[in-house]
PyMOL CGO cylinders between C-alpha atoms (Angstrom):
from pymol import cmd
from pymol.cgo import CYLINDER

trace = [
    CYLINDER, 106.93, 56.42, 167.46, 103.26, 55.44, 166.28, 0.3, 1, 1, 1, 1, 1, 1,
    CYLINDER, 103.26, 55.44, 166.28, 103.56, 52.12, 168.07, 0.3, 1, 1, 1, 1, 1, 1,
    CYLINDER, 103.56, 52.12, 168.07, 104.81, 53.74, 171.41, 0.3, 1, 1, 1, 1, 1, 1,
    CYLINDER, 104.81, 53.74, 171.41, 102.01, 55.98, 171.33, 0.3, 1, 1, 1, 1, 1, 1,
    CYLINDER, 102.01, 55.98, 171.33, 99.56, 53.03, 170.47, 0.3, 1, 1, 1, 1, 1, 1,
    CYLINDER, 99.56, 53.03, 170.47, 100.84, 51.13, 173.60, 0.3, 1, 1, 1, 1, 1, 1,
    CYLINDER, 100.84, 51.13, 173.60, 100.53, 54.23, 175.84, 0.3, 1, 1, 1, 1, 1, 1,
    CYLINDER, 100.53, 54.23, 175.84, 97.13, 54.88, 174.46, 0.3, 1, 1, 1, 1, 1, 1,
    CYLINDER, 97.13, 54.88, 174.46, 96.07, 51.32, 175.04, 0.3, 1, 1, 1, 1, 1, 1,
    CYLINDER, 96.07, 51.32, 175.04, 97.89, 51.12, 178.42, 0.3, 1, 1, 1, 1, 1, 1,
    CYLINDER, 97.89, 51.12, 178.42, 96.07, 54.16, 179.41, 0.3, 1, 1, 1, 1, 1, 1,
    CYLINDER, 96.07, 54.16, 179.41, 92.45, 52.85, 178.28, 0.3, 1, 1, 1, 1, 1, 1,
    CYLINDER, 92.45, 52.85, 178.28, 93.12, 49.89, 180.87, 0.3, 1, 1, 1, 1, 1, 1,
    CYLINDER, 93.12, 49.89, 180.87, 94.51, 52.17, 183.75, 0.3, 1, 1, 1, 1, 1, 1,
    CYLINDER, 94.51, 52.17, 183.75, 91.11, 53.70, 183.40, 0.3, 1, 1, 1, 1, 1, 1,
    CYLINDER, 91.11, 53.70, 183.40, 89.13, 50.73, 183.24, 0.3, 1, 1, 1, 1, 1, 1,
    CYLINDER, 89.13, 50.73, 183.24, 91.05, 49.34, 186.39, 0.3, 1, 1, 1, 1, 1, 1,
    CYLINDER, 91.05, 49.34, 186.39, 90.26, 52.58, 188.04, 0.3, 1, 1, 1, 1, 1, 1,
    CYLINDER, 90.26, 52.58, 188.04, 86.53, 52.19, 187.12, 0.3, 1, 1, 1, 1, 1, 1,
    CYLINDER, 86.53, 52.19, 187.12, 86.76, 48.51, 188.66, 0.3, 1, 1, 1, 1, 1, 1,
    CYLINDER, 86.76, 48.51, 188.66, 88.52, 49.85, 191.75, 0.3, 1, 1, 1, 1, 1, 1,
    CYLINDER, 88.52, 49.85, 191.75, 85.82, 52.41, 192.40, 0.3, 1, 1, 1, 1, 1, 1,
    CYLINDER, 85.82, 52.41, 192.40, 82.92, 50.19, 191.58, 0.3, 1, 1, 1, 1, 1, 1,
    CYLINDER, 82.92, 50.19, 191.58, 84.54, 47.26, 194.10, 0.3, 1, 1, 1, 1, 1, 1,
    CYLINDER, 84.54, 47.26, 194.10, 84.79, 49.92, 196.81, 0.3, 1, 1, 1, 1, 1, 1,
    CYLINDER, 84.79, 49.92, 196.81, 81.59, 51.57, 196.22, 0.3, 1, 1, 1, 1, 1, 1,
    CYLINDER, 81.59, 51.57, 196.22, 79.96, 48.04, 196.03, 0.3, 1, 1, 1, 1, 1, 1,
    CYLINDER, 79.96, 48.04, 196.03, 81.75, 47.08, 199.53, 0.3, 1, 1, 1, 1, 1, 1,
    CYLINDER, 81.75, 47.08, 199.53, 80.79, 50.42, 201.18, 0.3, 1, 1, 1, 1, 1, 1,
    CYLINDER, 80.79, 50.42, 201.18, 77.17, 50.10, 199.90, 0.3, 1, 1, 1, 1, 1, 1,
    CYLINDER, 77.17, 50.10, 199.90, 76.87, 46.27, 201.18, 0.3, 1, 1, 1, 1, 1, 1,
    CYLINDER, 76.87, 46.27, 201.18, 78.47, 47.63, 204.65, 0.3, 1, 1, 1, 1, 1, 1,
    CYLINDER, 78.47, 47.63, 204.65, 75.74, 50.57, 205.02, 0.3, 1, 1, 1, 1, 1, 1,
    CYLINDER, 75.74, 50.57, 205.02, 73.10, 47.95, 204.20, 0.3, 1, 1, 1, 1, 1, 1,
    CYLINDER, 73.10, 47.95, 204.20, 74.47, 46.02, 207.04, 0.3, 1, 1, 1, 1, 1, 1,
    CYLINDER, 74.47, 46.02, 207.04, 74.57, 42.99, 204.61, 0.3, 1, 1, 1, 1, 1, 1,
    CYLINDER, 74.57, 42.99, 204.61, 71.22, 43.15, 202.59, 0.3, 1, 1, 1, 1, 1, 1,
    CYLINDER, 71.22, 43.15, 202.59, 71.33, 40.45, 200.28, 0.3, 1, 1, 1, 1, 1, 1,
    CYLINDER, 71.33, 40.45, 200.28, 68.83, 42.25, 197.63, 0.3, 1, 1, 1, 1, 1, 1,
    CYLINDER, 68.83, 42.25, 197.63, 71.30, 44.86, 197.16, 0.3, 1, 1, 1, 1, 1, 1,
    CYLINDER, 71.30, 44.86, 197.16, 73.90, 42.22, 196.77, 0.3, 1, 1, 1, 1, 1, 1,
    CYLINDER, 73.90, 42.22, 196.77, 72.05, 41.26, 193.64, 0.3, 1, 1, 1, 1, 1, 1,
    CYLINDER, 72.05, 41.26, 193.64, 71.50, 44.69, 192.33, 0.3, 1, 1, 1, 1, 1, 1,
    CYLINDER, 71.50, 44.69, 192.33, 75.30, 45.26, 192.60, 0.3, 1, 1, 1, 1, 1, 1,
    CYLINDER, 75.30, 45.26, 192.60, 75.81, 41.80, 190.89, 0.3, 1, 1, 1, 1, 1, 1,
    CYLINDER, 75.81, 41.80, 190.89, 74.01, 43.07, 187.96, 0.3, 1, 1, 1, 1, 1, 1,
    CYLINDER, 74.01, 43.07, 187.96, 75.71, 46.36, 187.95, 0.3, 1, 1, 1, 1, 1, 1,
    CYLINDER, 75.71, 46.36, 187.95, 79.12, 44.92, 188.21, 0.3, 1, 1, 1, 1, 1, 1,
    CYLINDER, 79.12, 44.92, 188.21, 78.49, 42.44, 185.90, 0.3, 1, 1, 1, 1, 1, 1,
    CYLINDER, 78.49, 42.44, 185.90, 77.47, 44.92, 183.21, 0.3, 1, 1, 1, 1, 1, 1,
    CYLINDER, 77.47, 44.92, 183.21, 80.60, 47.04, 184.06, 0.3, 1, 1, 1, 1, 1, 1,
    CYLINDER, 80.60, 47.04, 184.06, 83.04, 44.05, 183.56, 0.3, 1, 1, 1, 1, 1, 1,
    CYLINDER, 83.04, 44.05, 183.56, 81.13, 42.92, 180.57, 0.3, 1, 1, 1, 1, 1, 1,
    CYLINDER, 81.13, 42.92, 180.57, 81.79, 46.42, 179.17, 0.3, 1, 1, 1, 1, 1, 1,
    CYLINDER, 81.79, 46.42, 179.17, 85.37, 46.31, 180.31, 0.3, 1, 1, 1, 1, 1, 1,
    CYLINDER, 85.37, 46.31, 180.31, 85.96, 42.97, 178.61, 0.3, 1, 1, 1, 1, 1, 1,
    CYLINDER, 85.96, 42.97, 178.61, 84.54, 44.16, 175.45, 0.3, 1, 1, 1, 1, 1, 1,
    CYLINDER, 84.54, 44.16, 175.45, 86.92, 47.26, 175.35, 0.3, 1, 1, 1, 1, 1, 1,
    CYLINDER, 86.92, 47.26, 175.35, 90.01, 44.80, 176.24, 0.3, 1, 1, 1, 1, 1, 1,
    CYLINDER, 90.01, 44.80, 176.24, 89.09, 42.77, 173.24, 0.3, 1, 1, 1, 1, 1, 1,
    CYLINDER, 89.09, 42.77, 173.24, 89.07, 45.78, 170.94, 0.3, 1, 1, 1, 1, 1, 1,
    CYLINDER, 89.07, 45.78, 170.94, 92.51, 46.46, 172.20, 0.3, 1, 1, 1, 1, 1, 1,
    CYLINDER, 92.51, 46.46, 172.20, 94.54, 43.39, 171.92, 0.3, 1, 1, 1, 1, 1, 1,
    CYLINDER, 94.54, 43.39, 171.92, 97.82, 44.72, 173.17, 0.3, 1, 1, 1, 1, 1, 1,
    CYLINDER, 97.82, 44.72, 173.17, 100.98, 43.12, 172.05, 0.3, 1, 1, 1, 1, 1, 1,
    CYLINDER, 100.98, 43.12, 172.05, 101.89, 43.58, 175.95, 0.3, 1, 1, 1, 1, 1, 1,
    CYLINDER, 101.89, 43.58, 175.95, 99.72, 40.78, 177.27, 0.3, 1, 1, 1, 1, 1, 1,
    CYLINDER, 99.72, 40.78, 177.27, 101.35, 40.77, 180.73, 0.3, 1, 1, 1, 1, 1, 1,
    CYLINDER, 101.35, 40.77, 180.73, 100.90, 44.69, 180.94, 0.3, 1, 1, 1, 1, 1, 1,
    CYLINDER, 100.90, 44.69, 180.94, 97.06, 44.59, 180.48, 0.3, 1, 1, 1, 1, 1, 1,
    CYLINDER, 97.06, 44.59, 180.48, 96.38, 42.96, 183.91, 0.3, 1, 1, 1, 1, 1, 1,
    CYLINDER, 96.38, 42.96, 183.91, 99.20, 44.48, 185.99, 0.3, 1, 1, 1, 1, 1, 1,
    CYLINDER, 99.20, 44.48, 185.99, 98.08, 47.91, 184.56, 0.3, 1, 1, 1, 1, 1, 1,
    CYLINDER, 98.08, 47.91, 184.56, 94.50, 47.25, 185.33, 0.3, 1, 1, 1, 1, 1, 1,
    CYLINDER, 94.50, 47.25, 185.33, 95.65, 46.47, 189.03, 0.3, 1, 1, 1, 1, 1, 1,
    CYLINDER, 95.65, 46.47, 189.03, 97.13, 49.40, 189.31, 0.3, 1, 1, 1, 1, 1, 1,
    CYLINDER, 97.13, 49.40, 189.31, 94.35, 51.22, 187.92, 0.3, 1, 1, 1, 1, 1, 1,
    CYLINDER, 94.35, 51.22, 187.92, 92.10, 49.29, 190.58, 0.3, 1, 1, 1, 1, 1, 1,
    CYLINDER, 92.10, 49.29, 190.58, 94.75, 50.27, 193.59, 0.3, 1, 1, 1, 1, 1, 1,
    CYLINDER, 94.75, 50.27, 193.59, 94.30, 54.00, 192.50, 0.3, 1, 1, 1, 1, 1, 1,
    CYLINDER, 94.30, 54.00, 192.50, 90.25, 53.53, 192.38, 0.3, 1, 1, 1, 1, 1, 1,
    CYLINDER, 90.25, 53.53, 192.38, 90.47, 52.12, 195.88, 0.3, 1, 1, 1, 1, 1, 1,
    CYLINDER, 90.47, 52.12, 195.88, 92.66, 54.42, 197.17, 0.3, 1, 1, 1, 1, 1, 1,
    CYLINDER, 92.66, 54.42, 197.17, 90.23, 57.36, 195.82, 0.3, 1, 1, 1, 1, 1, 1,
    CYLINDER, 90.23, 57.36, 195.82, 87.24, 55.54, 197.17, 0.3, 1, 1, 1, 1, 1, 1,
    CYLINDER, 87.24, 55.54, 197.17, 88.75, 55.57, 200.62, 0.3, 1, 1, 1, 1, 1, 1,
    CYLINDER, 88.75, 55.57, 200.62, 90.15, 59.00, 200.74, 0.3, 1, 1, 1, 1, 1, 1,
    CYLINDER, 90.15, 59.00, 200.74, 86.54, 60.15, 199.70, 0.3, 1, 1, 1, 1, 1, 1,
    CYLINDER, 86.54, 60.15, 199.70, 85.09, 58.51, 202.76, 0.3, 1, 1, 1, 1, 1, 1,
    CYLINDER, 85.09, 58.51, 202.76, 87.83, 59.75, 204.76, 0.3, 1, 1, 1, 1, 1, 1,
    CYLINDER, 87.83, 59.75, 204.76, 87.18, 63.15, 203.67, 0.3, 1, 1, 1, 1, 1, 1,
    CYLINDER, 87.18, 63.15, 203.67, 83.55, 62.93, 203.91, 0.3, 1, 1, 1, 1, 1, 1,
    CYLINDER, 83.55, 62.93, 203.91, 83.85, 61.93, 207.45, 0.3, 1, 1, 1, 1, 1, 1,
    CYLINDER, 83.85, 61.93, 207.45, 81.83, 59.05, 207.32, 0.3, 1, 1, 1, 1, 1, 1,
    CYLINDER, 81.83, 59.05, 207.32, 84.47, 56.62, 208.96, 0.3, 1, 1, 1, 1, 1, 1,
    CYLINDER, 84.47, 56.62, 208.96, 83.24, 54.77, 211.98, 0.3, 1, 1, 1, 1, 1, 1,
    CYLINDER, 83.24, 54.77, 211.98, 80.87, 52.02, 212.32, 0.3, 1, 1, 1, 1, 1, 1,
    CYLINDER, 80.87, 52.02, 212.32, 79.85, 50.35, 209.73, 0.3, 1, 1, 1, 1, 1, 1,
    CYLINDER, 79.85, 50.35, 209.73, 82.70, 51.92, 207.37, 0.3, 1, 1, 1, 1, 1, 1,
    CYLINDER, 82.70, 51.92, 207.37, 85.85, 51.10, 209.78, 0.3, 1, 1, 1, 1, 1, 1,
    CYLINDER, 85.85, 51.10, 209.78, 88.78, 52.17, 207.67, 0.3, 1, 1, 1, 1, 1, 1,
    CYLINDER, 88.78, 52.17, 207.67, 91.20, 49.08, 208.64, 0.3, 1, 1, 1, 1, 1, 1,
    CYLINDER, 91.20, 49.08, 208.64, 93.44, 47.01, 206.89, 0.3, 1, 1, 1, 1, 1, 1,
    CYLINDER, 93.44, 47.01, 206.89, 90.67, 44.47, 206.63, 0.3, 1, 1, 1, 1, 1, 1,
    CYLINDER, 90.67, 44.47, 206.63, 88.77, 46.45, 204.67, 0.3, 1, 1, 1, 1, 1, 1,
    CYLINDER, 88.77, 46.45, 204.67, 91.75, 46.93, 201.97, 0.3, 1, 1, 1, 1, 1, 1,
    CYLINDER, 91.75, 46.93, 201.97, 91.80, 43.13, 202.00, 0.3, 1, 1, 1, 1, 1, 1,
    CYLINDER, 91.80, 43.13, 202.00, 88.14, 43.01, 200.77, 0.3, 1, 1, 1, 1, 1, 1,
    CYLINDER, 88.14, 43.01, 200.77, 88.65, 45.76, 198.10, 0.3, 1, 1, 1, 1, 1, 1,
    CYLINDER, 88.65, 45.76, 198.10, 91.71, 44.02, 197.00, 0.3, 1, 1, 1, 1, 1, 1,
    CYLINDER, 91.71, 44.02, 197.00, 89.97, 40.68, 196.87, 0.3, 1, 1, 1, 1, 1, 1,
    CYLINDER, 89.97, 40.68, 196.87, 86.97, 41.99, 194.78, 0.3, 1, 1, 1, 1, 1, 1,
    CYLINDER, 86.97, 41.99, 194.78, 88.74, 44.53, 192.58, 0.3, 1, 1, 1, 1, 1, 1,
    CYLINDER, 88.74, 44.53, 192.58, 91.57, 42.07, 191.78, 0.3, 1, 1, 1, 1, 1, 1,
    CYLINDER, 91.57, 42.07, 191.78, 89.34, 39.14, 191.32, 0.3, 1, 1, 1, 1, 1, 1,
    CYLINDER, 89.34, 39.14, 191.32, 87.45, 41.14, 188.86, 0.3, 1, 1, 1, 1, 1, 1,
    CYLINDER, 87.45, 41.14, 188.86, 90.51, 42.20, 186.71, 0.3, 1, 1, 1, 1, 1, 1,
    CYLINDER, 90.51, 42.20, 186.71, 91.60, 38.63, 186.95, 0.3, 1, 1, 1, 1, 1, 1,
    CYLINDER, 91.60, 38.63, 186.95, 88.22, 37.41, 185.82, 0.3, 1, 1, 1, 1, 1, 1,
    CYLINDER, 88.22, 37.41, 185.82, 88.20, 39.78, 182.89, 0.3, 1, 1, 1, 1, 1, 1,
    CYLINDER, 88.20, 39.78, 182.89, 91.55, 38.94, 181.86, 0.3, 1, 1, 1, 1, 1, 1,
    CYLINDER, 91.55, 38.94, 181.86, 90.65, 35.19, 181.74, 0.3, 1, 1, 1, 1, 1, 1,
    CYLINDER, 90.65, 35.19, 181.74, 88.03, 36.03, 179.09, 0.3, 1, 1, 1, 1, 1, 1,
    CYLINDER, 88.03, 36.03, 179.09, 90.26, 38.34, 176.84, 0.3, 1, 1, 1, 1, 1, 1,
    CYLINDER, 90.26, 38.34, 176.84, 93.37, 36.36, 177.10, 0.3, 1, 1, 1, 1, 1, 1,
    CYLINDER, 93.37, 36.36, 177.10, 94.29, 34.52, 173.54, 0.3, 1, 1, 1, 1, 1, 1,
    CYLINDER, 94.29, 34.52, 173.54, 96.11, 31.41, 175.48, 0.3, 1, 1, 1, 1, 1, 1,
    CYLINDER, 96.11, 31.41, 175.48, 93.90, 28.84, 176.77, 0.3, 1, 1, 1, 1, 1, 1,
    CYLINDER, 93.90, 28.84, 176.77, 96.42, 28.20, 179.36, 0.3, 1, 1, 1, 1, 1, 1,
    CYLINDER, 96.42, 28.20, 179.36, 96.43, 32.01, 180.52, 0.3, 1, 1, 1, 1, 1, 1,
    CYLINDER, 96.43, 32.01, 180.52, 92.31, 32.10, 180.36, 0.3, 1, 1, 1, 1, 1, 1,
    CYLINDER, 92.31, 32.10, 180.36, 92.41, 28.76, 182.54, 0.3, 1, 1, 1, 1, 1, 1,
    CYLINDER, 92.41, 28.76, 182.54, 94.94, 29.97, 184.92, 0.3, 1, 1, 1, 1, 1, 1,
    CYLINDER, 94.94, 29.97, 184.92, 93.51, 33.52, 185.50, 0.3, 1, 1, 1, 1, 1, 1,
    CYLINDER, 93.51, 33.52, 185.50, 90.21, 31.97, 186.83, 0.3, 1, 1, 1, 1, 1, 1,
    CYLINDER, 90.21, 31.97, 186.83, 91.91, 29.23, 188.69, 0.3, 1, 1, 1, 1, 1, 1,
    CYLINDER, 91.91, 29.23, 188.69, 93.76, 31.81, 190.51, 0.3, 1, 1, 1, 1, 1, 1,
    CYLINDER, 93.76, 31.81, 190.51, 90.52, 33.94, 191.40, 0.3, 1, 1, 1, 1, 1, 1,
    CYLINDER, 90.52, 33.94, 191.40, 88.97, 30.60, 192.56, 0.3, 1, 1, 1, 1, 1, 1,
    CYLINDER, 88.97, 30.60, 192.56, 91.89, 29.53, 194.81, 0.3, 1, 1, 1, 1, 1, 1,
    CYLINDER, 91.89, 29.53, 194.81, 91.94, 32.90, 196.12, 0.3, 1, 1, 1, 1, 1, 1,
    CYLINDER, 91.94, 32.90, 196.12, 88.27, 33.20, 197.12, 0.3, 1, 1, 1, 1, 1, 1,
    CYLINDER, 88.27, 33.20, 197.12, 88.33, 29.81, 198.74, 0.3, 1, 1, 1, 1, 1, 1,
    CYLINDER, 88.33, 29.81, 198.74, 91.59, 31.02, 201.10, 0.3, 1, 1, 1, 1, 1, 1,
    CYLINDER, 91.59, 31.02, 201.10, 89.84, 34.09, 201.63, 0.3, 1, 1, 1, 1, 1, 1,
    CYLINDER, 89.84, 34.09, 201.63, 86.36, 33.01, 202.47, 0.3, 1, 1, 1, 1, 1, 1,
    CYLINDER, 86.36, 33.01, 202.47, 87.67, 29.67, 204.45, 0.3, 1, 1, 1, 1, 1, 1,
    CYLINDER, 87.67, 29.67, 204.45, 89.88, 32.15, 206.70, 0.3, 1, 1, 1, 1, 1, 1,
    CYLINDER, 89.88, 32.15, 206.70, 87.90, 34.94, 207.10, 0.3, 1, 1, 1, 1, 1, 1,
    CYLINDER, 87.90, 34.94, 207.10, 86.74, 33.85, 210.58, 0.3, 1, 1, 1, 1, 1, 1,
    CYLINDER, 86.74, 33.85, 210.58, 90.35, 33.49, 211.91, 0.3, 1, 1, 1, 1, 1, 1,
    CYLINDER, 90.35, 33.49, 211.91, 91.76, 36.69, 210.64, 0.3, 1, 1, 1, 1, 1, 1,
    CYLINDER, 91.76, 36.69, 210.64, 89.34, 39.05, 209.24, 0.3, 1, 1, 1, 1, 1, 1,
    CYLINDER, 89.34, 39.05, 209.24, 87.73, 41.73, 211.43, 0.3, 1, 1, 1, 1, 1, 1,
    CYLINDER, 87.73, 41.73, 211.43, 84.93, 41.90, 208.99, 0.3, 1, 1, 1, 1, 1, 1,
    CYLINDER, 84.93, 41.90, 208.99, 83.76, 38.31, 209.53, 0.3, 1, 1, 1, 1, 1, 1,
    CYLINDER, 83.76, 38.31, 209.53, 80.88, 39.47, 211.79, 0.3, 1, 1, 1, 1, 1, 1,
    CYLINDER, 80.88, 39.47, 211.79, 77.60, 38.77, 210.38, 0.3, 1, 1, 1, 1, 1, 1,
    CYLINDER, 77.60, 38.77, 210.38, 75.39, 41.20, 209.38, 0.3, 1, 1, 1, 1, 1, 1,
    CYLINDER, 75.39, 41.20, 209.38, 71.62, 40.87, 208.98, 0.3, 1, 1, 1, 1, 1, 1,
    CYLINDER, 71.62, 40.87, 208.98, 71.78, 38.41, 206.15, 0.3, 1, 1, 1, 1, 1, 1,
    CYLINDER, 71.78, 38.41, 206.15, 75.52, 38.56, 204.26, 0.3, 1, 1, 1, 1, 1, 1,
    CYLINDER, 75.52, 38.56, 204.26, 78.92, 38.84, 205.82, 0.3, 1, 1, 1, 1, 1, 1,
    CYLINDER, 78.92, 38.84, 205.82, 81.37, 41.06, 203.56, 0.3, 1, 1, 1, 1, 1, 1,
    CYLINDER, 81.37, 41.06, 203.56, 83.30, 37.75, 202.82, 0.3, 1, 1, 1, 1, 1, 1,
    CYLINDER, 83.30, 37.75, 202.82, 79.97, 36.14, 201.35, 0.3, 1, 1, 1, 1, 1, 1,
    CYLINDER, 79.97, 36.14, 201.35, 79.29, 39.41, 199.51, 0.3, 1, 1, 1, 1, 1, 1,
    CYLINDER, 79.29, 39.41, 199.51, 82.67, 39.40, 197.98, 0.3, 1, 1, 1, 1, 1, 1,
    CYLINDER, 82.67, 39.40, 197.98, 82.81, 35.40, 197.02, 0.3, 1, 1, 1, 1, 1, 1,
    CYLINDER, 82.81, 35.40, 197.02, 79.41, 35.75, 195.87, 0.3, 1, 1, 1, 1, 1, 1,
    CYLINDER, 79.41, 35.75, 195.87, 80.19, 38.79, 193.77, 0.3, 1, 1, 1, 1, 1, 1,
    CYLINDER, 80.19, 38.79, 193.77, 83.06, 37.02, 192.17, 0.3, 1, 1, 1, 1, 1, 1,
    CYLINDER, 83.06, 37.02, 192.17, 81.35, 33.69, 191.73, 0.3, 1, 1, 1, 1, 1, 1,
    CYLINDER, 81.35, 33.69, 191.73, 78.47, 35.60, 189.71, 0.3, 1, 1, 1, 1, 1, 1,
    CYLINDER, 78.47, 35.60, 189.71, 80.48, 37.52, 187.81, 0.3, 1, 1, 1, 1, 1, 1,
    CYLINDER, 80.48, 37.52, 187.81, 82.53, 34.17, 186.63, 0.3, 1, 1, 1, 1, 1, 1,
    CYLINDER, 82.53, 34.17, 186.63, 79.48, 32.75, 185.66, 0.3, 1, 1, 1, 1, 1, 1,
    CYLINDER, 79.48, 32.75, 185.66, 78.20, 35.67, 183.64, 0.3, 1, 1, 1, 1, 1, 1,
    CYLINDER, 78.20, 35.67, 183.64, 81.64, 36.06, 181.98, 0.3, 1, 1, 1, 1, 1, 1,
    CYLINDER, 81.64, 36.06, 181.98, 81.16, 32.43, 180.86, 0.3, 1, 1, 1, 1, 1, 1,
    CYLINDER, 81.16, 32.43, 180.86, 77.65, 32.81, 179.42, 0.3, 1, 1, 1, 1, 1, 1,
    CYLINDER, 77.65, 32.81, 179.42, 78.98, 36.15, 177.67, 0.3, 1, 1, 1, 1, 1, 1,
    CYLINDER, 78.98, 36.15, 177.67, 82.10, 34.34, 176.00, 0.3, 1, 1, 1, 1, 1, 1,
    CYLINDER, 82.10, 34.34, 176.00, 80.09, 31.24, 175.27, 0.3, 1, 1, 1, 1, 1, 1,
    CYLINDER, 80.09, 31.24, 175.27, 77.77, 33.74, 173.03, 0.3, 1, 1, 1, 1, 1, 1,
    CYLINDER, 77.77, 33.74, 173.03, 80.40, 35.70, 171.33, 0.3, 1, 1, 1, 1, 1, 1,
    CYLINDER, 80.40, 35.70, 171.33, 81.03, 35.12, 167.51, 0.3, 1, 1, 1, 1, 1, 1,
    CYLINDER, 81.03, 35.12, 167.51, 84.21, 32.93, 166.76, 0.3, 1, 1, 1, 1, 1, 1,
    CYLINDER, 84.21, 32.93, 166.76, 85.43, 36.05, 165.20, 0.3, 1, 1, 1, 1, 1, 1,
    CYLINDER, 85.43, 36.05, 165.20, 85.52, 38.26, 168.25, 0.3, 1, 1, 1, 1, 1, 1,
    CYLINDER, 85.52, 38.26, 168.25, 87.15, 35.55, 170.23, 0.3, 1, 1, 1, 1, 1, 1,
]
cmd.load_cgo(trace, "trace")
């Protein structure tokens, strides 16, 4: 019974982490849309997001759940809840309309950023090398496909003053990946 409670507690923490990641991803995209693609804001959001993801990685390393597949899947559920909450809040506040159009394309941006952040965090936390490399490779391939096809199908491919939303998402994920590599490099061996 105690072991089951431990799993529930760990998965609850992971779900909460995913919820924060989802809220942060949607919030960053809303802020970038409202700023019409400000690169200065993008850099600031990069630093804040990296701090959040490093915190999540640190917490996930402490958990070391015996359900390895459950961790990223539970976090993805948390991300979805965070994205939904952010979009509901925007709707309830009456902020829809340009530049905060609530379209399926906006959800693709949220899913790409939130899901990518979870997989990057998992690539640092996973204990098996193949999982670590695989999670990072999935994010890299998804970013390439997302960025390469944005002009053909994505309504957010419009150019703001400095960045498109796709460039922002790609930049965020690339920056987080580099930041997590540095973080992982400096971790003591026993913490890995």
